C-alpha positions as CSV (number, residue, x, y, z in Angstrom):
1,M,49.1,11.1,80.0
2,R,49.5,14.2,82.2
3,L,46.5,15.3,84.3
4,E,46.2,18.7,82.7
5,R,45.5,17.0,79.4
6,L,43.4,14.1,80.7
7,G,41.3,16.6,82.6
8,S,40.5,18.4,79.3
9,F,39.2,15.4,77.4
10,H,35.9,15.7,75.5
11,Q,33.5,12.9,74.4
12,C,34.1,11.5,70.9
13,R,32.9,8.8,68.6
14,L,34.4,6.1,70.8
15,S,32.5,7.3,73.9
16,F,30.4,4.5,75.5
17,M,27.1,6.3,75.3
18,R,27.5,6.8,71.5
19,V,28.7,3.2,71.0
20,L,25.4,2.1,72.7
21,T,23.0,4.4,70.8
22,R,24.6,3.4,67.4
23,R,24.2,-0.3,68.3
24,M,20.6,0.1,69.5
25,A,19.6,1.9,66.2
26,R,21.7,-0.4,63.9
27,E,20.3,-3.6,65.5
28,N,16.8,-2.3,65.9
29,W,16.4,-3.0,69.6
30,R,12.8,-3.2,70.7
31,F,11.5,-1.3,73.7
32,S,8.3,-1.7,75.8
33,R,6.8,-0.6,79.0
34,G,5.3,-3.5,80.8
35,V,4.4,-1.9,84.1
36,F,3.6,1.7,85.1
37,D,1.9,1.5,88.5
38,I,2.6,5.0,89.9
39,D,0.0,7.2,91.6
40,G,-0.7,10.9,91.2
41,N,1.8,11.7,93.9
42,G,4.6,10.0,92.0
43,I,4.8,6.9,94.2
44,G,5.0,3.4,92.7
45,R,6.9,1.2,90.4
46,S,7.5,0.7,86.7
47,V,9.2,-1.6,84.3
48,H,10.8,-0.5,81.0
49,S,12.2,-3.4,78.9
50,V,14.4,-3.7,75.8
51,Q,15.0,-6.7,73.6
52,A,18.6,-6.6,72.5
53,T,20.9,-8.6,70.3
54,G,20.2,-12.3,70.1
55,G,16.8,-11.9,71.7
56,R,18.0,-11.2,75.3
57,T,15.8,-8.8,77.3
58,Y,16.8,-6.3,79.9
59,S,14.4,-4.5,82.2
60,L,14.8,-1.3,84.1
61,V,12.8,-1.7,87.3
62,S,12.1,1.7,88.8
63,F,10.7,2.7,92.2
64,A,9.4,6.3,92.5
65,H,9.3,7.9,95.9
66,D,7.8,11.1,97.4
67,L,11.0,12.4,99.1
68,P,10.8,15.3,101.4
69,D,13.2,18.1,100.4
70,E,15.2,18.0,103.6
71,L,16.2,14.4,102.8
72,R,17.4,15.0,99.2
73,S,21.2,14.9,98.9
74,D,23.7,14.1,96.2
75,R,26.2,12.7,98.8
76,V,26.9,9.0,98.8
77,I,26.0,8.9,102.5
78,A,22.4,9.7,101.7
79,E,19.8,7.1,102.7
80,A,16.8,8.1,100.6
81,W,16.2,9.2,97.0
82,D,13.5,10.4,94.7
83,A,13.9,7.2,92.6
84,T,15.8,3.9,92.8
85,F,16.5,1.5,90.0
86,A,17.8,-2.0,89.1
87,L,18.6,-3.3,85.7
88,F,17.1,-6.8,85.7
89,D,18.4,-9.6,83.4
90,G,15.2,-10.6,81.7
91,I,11.6,-9.7,82.3
92,P,10.7,-9.6,86.1
93,T,7.7,-11.5,87.4
94,T,5.4,-10.0,90.0
95,R,7.4,-12.0,92.6
96,D,10.6,-10.5,91.3
97,L,9.2,-7.0,91.6
98,D,8.0,-7.6,95.1
99,R,11.5,-8.8,96.1
100,L,13.1,-5.8,94.4
101,E,10.7,-3.4,96.1
102,D,11.8,-4.8,99.4
103,N,15.5,-4.2,98.6
104,V,16.3,-1.7,95.8
105,P,15.0,1.4,97.6
106,F,17.5,0.7,100.4
107,Q,20.4,0.5,97.9
108,E,23.5,-0.7,99.7
109,A,21.5,-1.9,102.7
110,G,19.3,-4.1,100.4
111,R,20.1,-7.6,99.0
112,L,20.4,-8.3,95.3
113,T,20.9,-11.5,93.2
114,E,22.8,-12.3,90.1
115,Q,19.7,-11.3,88.0
116,E,20.4,-7.7,88.9
117,L,23.1,-6.2,86.6
118,V,23.0,-2.6,87.8
119,L,21.9,-0.8,90.9
120,S,21.2,3.0,90.8
121,R,19.4,5.9,92.4
122,A,18.5,9.5,91.4
123,N,17.2,12.8,92.7
124,R,15.1,15.4,91.1
125,S,16.5,18.7,90.0
126,V,13.8,20.2,92.2
127,R,13.3,23.7,90.7
128,L,13.3,22.6,87.1
129,W,11.1,19.6,87.9
130,R,8.5,21.8,89.5
131,H,8.7,24.3,86.6
132,V,8.1,21.6,84.0
133,V,5.2,19.9,85.9
134,D,3.6,23.3,86.6
135,S,4.0,24.4,83.0
136,L,2.6,21.2,81.5
137,A,-0.3,21.1,84.0
138,A,-1.2,24.7,83.0
139,G,-1.4,23.7,79.4
140,G,1.9,25.1,78.2
141,Q,5.5,24.0,77.8
142,P,8.5,24.8,80.0
143,D,10.8,27.8,79.3
144,P,13.5,26.7,76.9
145,G,16.0,28.9,78.8
146,E,15.4,26.9,82.0
147,I,15.7,23.6,80.1
148,E,19.1,24.7,78.6
149,R,20.3,26.2,81.9
150,V,19.9,22.9,83.9
151,G,19.8,20.2,81.2
152,Y,18.2,17.4,83.2
153,L,15.2,16.6,85.4
154,M,16.9,14.0,87.5
155,R,20.5,13.2,88.3
156,T,21.9,9.9,89.4
157,T,24.1,9.8,92.5
158,A,25.4,6.2,91.9
159,V,25.4,3.6,89.2
160,Y,26.8,0.4,90.6
161,A,27.5,-2.8,88.7
162,S,30.1,-5.6,88.2
163,G,29.5,-7.3,91.5
164,K,29.2,-4.3,93.7
165,F,26.6,-4.6,96.4
166,G,25.5,-8.0,95.1
167,T,25.0,-7.1,91.4
168,A,26.0,-9.7,88.9
169,D,29.7,-10.1,88.3
170,R,31.2,-8.8,85.1
171,S,31.8,-12.4,84.0
172,V,28.1,-13.0,83.7
173,V,27.8,-10.6,80.8
174,R,31.4,-10.5,79.4
175,D,30.6,-12.7,76.4
176,R,27.2,-11.1,75.4
177,P,27.8,-9.0,72.3
178,E,25.5,-6.2,73.4
179,L,27.2,-5.8,76.8
180,R,30.7,-6.9,76.1
181,L,32.3,-3.5,75.6
182,P,33.0,-1.3,78.7
183,F,30.1,0.1,80.7
184,Q,27.4,-0.8,78.3
185,A,25.1,-2.2,81.0
186,E,25.5,1.1,83.0
187,M,24.9,3.2,79.9
188,L,21.8,1.2,79.1
189,T,20.6,1.8,82.6
190,V,21.0,5.5,82.4
191,Y,19.4,5.6,78.9
192,L,16.3,3.8,80.3
193,I,16.2,6.0,83.4
194,R,15.9,9.0,81.0
195,T,12.9,7.3,79.4
196,F,11.4,6.6,82.9
197,V,11.9,10.3,83.9
198,R,10.1,11.5,80.8
199,D,7.2,9.2,81.4
200,L,7.0,10.1,85.1
201,V,6.9,13.9,84.5
202,N,4.2,13.5,81.9
203,H,2.2,11.3,84.2
204,L,2.4,13.8,87.1
205,A,1.4,16.7,84.8
206,R,-1.6,14.7,83.5
207,A,-2.6,13.8,87.0
208,R,-2.7,17.4,87.9
209,S,-4.3,18.8,84.8
210,G,-6.8,16.0,84.3
211,S,-6.1,16.1,80.5
212,P,-4.8,12.9,78.9
213,G,-3.1,14.9,76.2
214,T,-0.7,16.7,78.6
215,R,2.9,15.8,77.6
216,L,6.3,17.3,77.2
217,D,7.0,18.4,73.6
218,D,9.3,15.9,71.9
219,R,11.9,18.5,71.0
220,V,12.1,19.8,74.6
221,A,12.3,16.2,76.0
222,Q,15.1,15.4,73.6
223,R,17.3,18.2,75.0
224,L,16.9,16.9,78.5
225,G,19.5,14.3,79.6
226,I,20.2,12.6,82.9
227,G,22.4,14.5,85.3
228,N,25.0,12.7,87.4
229,S,26.9,13.7,90.6
230,T,30.2,11.9,90.7
231,G,32.8,12.1,93.5
232,L,36.1,10.5,94.4
233,G,34.6,7.0,94.1
234,M,35.2,7.0,90.4
235,A,38.8,8.4,90.4
236,P,40.9,5.4,91.4
237,F,39.2,3.2,88.8
238,I,41.5,4.3,86.0
239,V,44.5,3.5,88.3
240,D,43.1,0.2,89.4
241,H,42.4,-0.9,85.8
242,P,45.6,0.1,84.0
243,V,45.3,-2.3,81.0
244,L,41.6,-1.4,80.4
245,Y,42.5,2.3,80.6
246,N,45.4,1.8,78.3
247,N,43.0,0.2,75.8
248,W,40.7,3.2,75.9
249,I,43.5,5.7,75.3
250,T,45.1,3.5,72.7
251,A,41.9,3.2,70.7
252,R,41.5,7.0,70.8
253,E,45.1,7.6,69.8
254,Q,44.8,5.1,66.9
255,A,41.7,6.9,65.8
256,I,43.4,10.3,65.9
257,A,46.4,8.9,64.0
258,A,44.2,7.4,61.3
259,V,42.4,10.6,60.7
260,R,45.6,12.7,60.7
261,S,46.9,10.4,58.0
262,V,44.0,11.1,55.6
263,H,45.6,12.6,52.5
264,A,42.6,14.5,51.3
265,A,39.1,15.3,52.8
266,T,36.0,15.0,50.7
267,E,33.4,17.8,50.5
268,R,31.0,15.8,52.6
269,E,33.7,15.2,55.3
270,I,34.5,18.9,55.4
271,A,30.8,19.8,55.6
272,V,30.3,17.4,58.6
273,F,33.3,18.9,60.4
274,R,32.2,22.5,59.8
275,D,28.7,21.7,61.0
276,L,29.9,20.1,64.2
277,V,32.3,23.0,64.9
278,E,29.3,25.3,64.8
279,R,27.3,23.1,67.0
280,S,30.2,22.8,69.4
281,S,30.3,26.6,69.6
282,R,26.6,26.6,70.7
283,Q,27.4,23.9,73.3
284,A,30.3,26.0,74.7
285,R,28.0,29.0,75.0
286,L,25.4,26.9,76.9
287,W,28.1,25.4,79.2
288,K,27.9,27.0,82.6
289,S,29.8,26.5,85.8
290,D,30.2,28.3,89.1
291,H,33.6,26.8,89.7
292,P,36.4,29.3,89.0
293,M,38.8,26.8,87.4
294,Q,36.0,25.5,85.1
295,R,34.8,28.9,84.2
296,A,38.3,29.8,83.1
297,K,38.5,26.6,81.0
298,I,35.1,27.4,79.4
299,A,36.3,30.9,78.6
300,D,39.4,29.4,77.0
301,L,37.3,27.1,75.0
302,R,35.1,29.8,73.7
303,R,38.1,31.8,72.6
304,D,39.6,28.7,71.0
305,L,36.4,28.1,69.0
306,D,36.5,31.6,67.8
307,A,40.1,31.1,66.7
308,L,39.1,27.8,65.0
309,A,36.3,29.6,63.1
310,G,38.9,32.1,61.9
311,Y,41.2,29.2,60.9
312,L,38.4,27.7,58.8
313,E,37.7,31.0,57.1
314,T,41.3,31.4,56.0
315,R,42.5,27.8,55.4
316,D,41.4,25.3,52.8
317,L,40.5,21.9,54.3
318,G,40.9,20.6,50.8
319,D,44.7,20.8,51.1
320,E,46.8,17.7,51.7
321,F,46.6,16.2,55.1
322,P,44.1,18.8,56.3
323,W,43.5,17.2,59.7
324,D,47.2,16.8,60.5
325,Q,47.7,20.5,59.6
326,L,44.8,21.5,61.9
327,V,46.1,19.5,64.9
328,L,49.6,21.0,64.5
329,W,48.0,24.5,64.3
330,S,45.9,23.8,67.5
331,E,49.0,22.7,69.4
332,T,50.5,26.2,69.2
333,E,47.4,28.4,69.0
334,L,44.8,26.8,71.3
335,S,44.6,26.0,75.0
336,V,44.7,22.3,76.1
337,E,40.9,22.4,76.3
338,G,40.6,23.5,72.7
339,Q,43.3,21.1,71.5
340,E,41.4,18.2,72.9
341,L,38.1,19.4,71.4
342,V,39.8,19.6,68.0
343,V,41.0,16.0,68.1
344,S,37.6,14.8,69.1
345,L,35.9,16.8,66.3
346,I,38.2,15.5,63.5
347,L,37.1,12.0,64.2
348,E,33.4,12.8,63.5
349,P,33.5,12.6,59.7
350,Y,35.2,9.2,59.7
351,P,33.0,6.4,61.1
352,G,34.7,3.9,58.8
353,L,38.1,4.7,60.3
354,V,37.1,5.1,63.9
355,D,34.0,3.2,65.0
356,Q,35.5,-0.4,64.8
357,L,38.2,0.6,67.2
358,A,35.6,0.5,70.0
359,E,35.9,-3.3,69.8
360,S,39.4,-3.1,71.2
361,M,38.5,-1.1,74.3
362,E,37.8,-4.0,76.7
363,D,40.3,-6.0,78.7
364,R,39.8,-9.7,78.4
365,N,43.0,-10.8,80.2
366,L,41.6,-12.8,83.1
367,D,45.1,-13.8,84.4
368,S,46.5,-10.4,84.8
369,G,46.9,-10.8,88.6
370,D,49.6,-13.4,88.3
371,I,53.3,-12.5,89.0
372,D,56.0,-14.1,86.9
373,G,58.5,-15.0,89.6
374,S,61.0,-16.2,87.1
375,M,61.7,-12.7,85.7
376,T,65.1,-11.5,86.6
377,V,65.8,-8.4,88.8
378,G,67.5,-6.8,85.8
379,Q,64.4,-7.2,83.7
380,V,62.2,-5.8,86.4
381,R,64.5,-2.8,86.8
382,Q,64.1,-2.2,83.1
383,L,60.3,-2.4,83.3
384,I,60.2,0.1,86.2
385,T,62.5,2.7,84.4
386,G,60.6,2.2,81.2
387,Q,57.2,2.9,82.7
388,F,58.2,5.2,85.5
389,G,61.4,6.9,84.5
390,W,59.6,10.2,84.6
391,A,59.0,9.8,88.3
392,F,62.6,9.6,89.4
393,G,63.0,13.4,89.4
394,T,60.4,13.8,92.2
395,D,61.6,14.2,95.8
396,W,59.5,11.5,97.4
397,Q,60.6,12.6,100.9
398,S,59.1,16.0,100.5
399,P,55.8,16.5,102.5
400,E,54.3,18.3,99.5
401,S,55.0,15.3,97.2
402,I,53.2,12.8,99.5
403,A,50.6,15.1,101.1
404,R,47.6,12.9,100.3
405,V,46.4,9.4,101.2
406,W,43.9,7.4,99.2
407,Y,41.8,5.1,101.4
408,V,38.4,3.3,101.4
409,S,35.6,4.4,103.8
410,E,34.4,1.7,106.1
411,E,30.7,2.8,106.0
412,K,30.2,3.1,102.2
413,L,33.1,1.2,100.8
414,E,34.0,4.3,98.7
415,P,37.4,5.7,97.9
416,R,38.4,8.8,99.9
417,L,41.3,11.2,99.9
418,G,42.8,12.3,103.2
419,E,45.7,14.5,104.4
420,R,48.7,12.3,105.3
421,F,50.2,14.7,107.9
422,E,46.9,15.7,109.5
423,E,45.0,12.3,109.9
424,P,46.2,8.8,111.0
425,L,45.4,7.2,107.6
426,E,48.6,5.6,106.4
427,M,47.7,2.2,107.7
428,Y,44.7,2.2,105.4
429,E,46.4,3.6,102.3
430,Q,45.4,2.1,99.0
431,P,48.0,1.5,96.2
432,I,47.1,4.6,94.1
433,A,50.5,6.3,94.5
434,T,51.9,4.2,91.7
435,A,54.9,6.4,90.8
436,R,56.1,6.8,94.4
437,D,55.8,3.0,95.0
438,A,57.6,2.2,91.8
439,V,60.5,4.4,92.7
440,C,60.5,2.8,96.2
441,T,60.7,-0.7,94.7
442,Y,63.5,0.3,92.3
443,N,65.5,1.6,95.3
444,A,64.8,-1.5,97.3
445,L,66.3,-3.6,94.4
446,A,69.6,-1.6,94.5
447,E,71.6,-4.3,96.3
448,W,70.2,-7.2,94.3
449,P,72.2,-8.6,91.3
450,D,70.6,-8.4,87.9
451,D,70.6,-12.2,87.4
452,R,68.6,-13.0,90.5
453,I,65.0,-14.0,90.0
454,I,62.4,-11.6,91.3
455,A,60.7,-14.3,93.3
456,G,63.6,-14.3,95.7
457,F,63.3,-10.6,96.3
458,L,59.6,-10.9,96.9
459,L,60.0,-13.7,99.5
460,E,62.1,-11.3,101.5
461,H,60.1,-8.1,100.6
462,P,56.5,-9.1,100.0
463,G,55.4,-5.4,100.4
464,H,56.6,-4.8,96.8
465,R,54.4,-7.4,95.2
466,H,51.8,-4.8,93.9
467,V,54.5,-2.9,92.0
468,I,56.0,-6.0,90.4
469,R,52.6,-7.2,89.4
470,R,51.7,-3.9,87.9
471,V,54.9,-3.3,85.8
472,Q,54.6,-6.9,84.5
473,R,51.0,-6.5,83.7
474,C,51.5,-3.1,82.0
475,R,54.7,-3.9,80.0
476,A,52.8,-4.0,76.7
477,G,50.8,-0.8,77.2
478,Q,52.3,2.6,76.9
479,Y,49.2,4.4,78.2
480,C,48.7,2.4,81.5
481,E,50.1,5.1,83.8
482,I,49.0,8.6,84.5
483,R,52.3,10.5,84.4
484,D,51.7,12.7,87.4
485,N,51.9,12.4,91.2
486,L,48.6,11.1,92.5
487,V,49.3,12.0,96.1
488,S,50.7,15.4,95.7
489,A,49.4,18.4,97.5
490,E,48.7,19.9,94.1
491,L,46.5,17.0,92.9
492,L,43.1,17.9,91.4
493,P,41.2,14.6,91.5
494,I,38.5,16.1,89.1
495,D,41.0,15.7,86.3
496,M,40.9,11.9,86.8
497,L,37.1,12.1,87.0
498,R,36.8,14.0,83.7
499,S,39.1,11.7,81.9
500,K,36.8,8.7,82.7
501,L,33.6,10.6,82.2
502,A,34.6,11.8,78.8
503,F,35.0,8.2,77.7
504,F,31.4,7.7,79.0
505,G,30.3,10.5,76.7
506,A,29.5,13.0,79.4
507,T,29.1,16.7,78.7
508,N,28.6,20.0,80.7
509,F,31.2,19.2,83.3
510,D,30.5,21.3,86.4
511,P,32.9,20.8,89.3
512,R,31.4,21.5,92.7
513,S,34.9,21.3,94.3
514,D,38.2,19.7,93.4
515,R,36.7,16.3,94.4
516,W,33.2,16.0,92.8
517,V,31.5,17.1,89.6
518,R,28.1,17.2,88.0
519,I,27.7,16.2,84.4
520,C,24.9,15.5,81.9
521,M,24.4,12.2,80.0
522,F,22.3,11.5,76.9
523,A,21.1,15.1,76.4
524,G,20.0,15.3,72.8
525,A,19.8,11.5,72.3
526,P,16.7,10.1,70.6
527,F,14.2,8.3,72.8
528,P,13.4,4.6,72.1
529,D,10.5,5.4,69.8
530,D,12.8,7.7,67.7
531,L,15.9,5.6,67.4
532,A,15.1,4.5,63.9
533,T,14.2,7.9,62.6
534,R,16.4,10.4,64.4
535,D,20.2,10.8,64.5
536,S,21.6,8.0,66.7
537,D,25.1,9.3,66.7
538,T,25.9,13.0,66.5
539,W,22.9,13.8,68.7
540,I,25.4,14.8,71.4
541,Y,26.1,18.1,69.6
542,P,23.2,20.6,70.1
543,E,21.6,21.9,66.9
544,P,22.7,25.4,66.0
545,E,20.3,28.2,66.8
546,P,18.1,29.0,63.9
547,R,19.2,32.0,61.9
548,S,17.0,35.1,61.4
549,A,15.1,35.3,58.2
550,N,16.9,38.6,57.5
551,V,20.3,37.0,57.7
552,P,21.6,35.6,54.4
């Protein structure tokens, strides 16, 4: 639970995108396009619908805009986008579409109803977009090198749900099997946006060429995902939802433990692993970033994959407990980046051991905000030392230890990170400094007898309620807390971002600073018309490059 390791996580079988595509293929979800009213300049609206489990239908309502280049921005403060979206609960009527058209393009400034589950927006990757449309209109296909270099034609700059800006509350979909697991509505939205983008680029190319047969080759389209620009807004989520985050980590750790306990691997399981190691090597070669820290991590990963290839040449995975042996080897021979890839890869041959653990990754405790005032001071002290004992060695009076302040911007209601000793922000501080606050509460309890009830302490010191609530809530989870200082001058918030995004299933992490990152989602995934015939699971690993005919 240290940030160095959390910031090196990779996607795995339990990632939410892969949970979704497996379900869609297994349950034969049915897709349709009911509306595509977009002109030759790329302005208009469309509706892509999917009939899911139990007959429920969800519709992505998309609004395409002709955005001038000077207005295009990935920042959350932007006020115009190339496309805006809402995931609608059901099939929208013309009246619904008119209402949404009056609101969705304005995003936070618009008004939504409980029928809208997700609100989103996206911008074109301008150079690749133009290259693809120009190539198709001229009767050709885009340069594969350009496709691989960028990886997406549009990138989302926000995907809002669970009550934010008027979207339906989480309780509306909590008991629906298809949306019960974390972030399934958001992942479905991004999946449908990818379909909309493919349809739109084909439409614009046909409008320019005049040929109805103009379209992006299926193999090229499949390699394109949806980009995403994610900033600090996502980072505090894993702190604000400790039990949910604990459940994600627990499921992953249980999966790793189950596979490490496998006594002997079959030939098929070994073959699956070897194939995905080779495909991971190609993914690492394609992974590009201009950020010095990320470039160093990618270089480490490439060396690690070479070392892993050497291991596989000299070791027999048919030995006893082969995956446990591999993990133990990685812990001494590979970087943290490589170690985390190894534990993701060993899960791949074992859907029977791993996939059902996704069912435990939600948090259904609706009463977790209650404080048990009858708990004794001694019991609370034990909870604090049990969960935060590692934090007592930090000098919480040092300016370097408390250099940062998490707060929420008034304009966009988004988390921000400021400098404590440079800006007057302390009055707005959010309870993200969990370790500092826990130590502070422990020290405040010093003069209170062990047998006093904690309610008495809180009546006199109500400022400590959030700590007492947190340690009581998290007493059953060993992975609730990030075991690092979240307000330190050394903090790299992108480690928190990557941890969460890896659970989404994101790839190609490309930090643009220590506070925001670009990623790619659903690259390689089958489109709706291919779900039944293409790989609905390990699509996330790119196919290896074809070998020359002269190579044996």
